[in-house]
N, C-alpha and C positions, 0 to 999 in steps of 0.2 A: 252661306252654309259652310263654305270651305274654310272661312276664318274660324268658325266655331269648332269645326273638325280639327283644324290645325292647333287651336288653343288647347283642346282636350289632349291631343298628342303631346304637346309641349309640357303639359302638366304631368302626364303619365311618364314621360321620359325624364322629367326633372330638369329640363333646360331653363326653367325660370329661376333656378338656383345658380346657374353657371354663366348667365349672360351678363352684360355690362351693368344693368340696373339691379343686380341681385342683392346689393347692399340693403336696399329698401325692403326687399323680400325677406332677407335674413332677419332684419330687425323685427318685422311683423311676426315672423314665425317664432322667434325667440320670446317675444312678448306673449304670444298665444300659449306657448309651452309653459312659461312662467305662470300665467293665469290658471292653466290646467293643474299645475303642481299645487298652487295655492288652494284651488277648489278641492283637490283630492285630500290634501292635508286637513282642511276644515271639515270635510265629510267624515274622515276617520276620527277626528276629535269629537265631533257630534255623536258618532256611533259609540265611542268610548264613554261619553257622558250618559247616554241612554242606558247602556249596560250597567253603569254604576248606580244610576237612579233605580233601575229594576232590582238590583241586589239590595239596595238600602230599603226599598219598599218591602221586599221579602223579609228582611231582618226585622223591620218595624212590625210586621204582622206577627212574626214569631214572638217578639218581646211583648206585644199586646196580649197574645194568648197566654203567655207565661204570667203576666200581670193579673189577668182575670182568674187564672187557676189559683195563684197565690192568694188573691183576695177571697176566693171561695173557701179555701182551706182555713184562712184566718177567721172568717165569719163562723165556720163550724166550730173552731176551737173556742171562740168567745161565747158560744151559746151557753145559757145557764145550766142546761142539763149536763153538758160535757164538763163544765167546771165543778158542778155538784158531784158528779161521778169521780172525778180526779181527787176531789177533797175527801170523799169517803174512803178512797183507796189509801190515802195518806193518814187516815185515822181521824179526820175532822168531820164534825157533823153540824148541821144547822142549829142555831140557838133556839131554845124553846121560848125564851122571853124576848119580846120586842125591844129594840134599843130605846134608851131614854134620852131625851133632849136636856142638855145642861144649859141653864140660863145663868148668866153672870150679870150682876147689877153692880154698878160702881156708885159709891157714895162720895159726894163732894164735900 
C-alpha cells in the first residue's frame, strides 16, 4: 500500500518527469499530446463539414421551394383561359372556322 501511495505522490509532484528514466516518459507524453492534437483537429474538421452540409441542405430546400413556385406560375400562365384572355386584350379572337388540313400529293 505504501508503494501505491508513494507512486501517487510521485505523479502529483511530477518527479516522474525529472528522474533518470524521464526520457522514456517524455517520449510517451509527447506522443499522447500529438495524438490528442490530431484528434482535436479531426473533430473540428468533422464539425465544420457537418455545418457545411446543414447549410447546403437548407439552401437545397429553398431552391426546391422556388422551383415548385416557379413551376406553378408557369402552369398557370400556360392555361388556355389565361392565353385566351391575353389574346383578347391584344385584339385577337378565336377563329370561327376550323383549320383545314392541306394534303400534298406528288406525281412521279
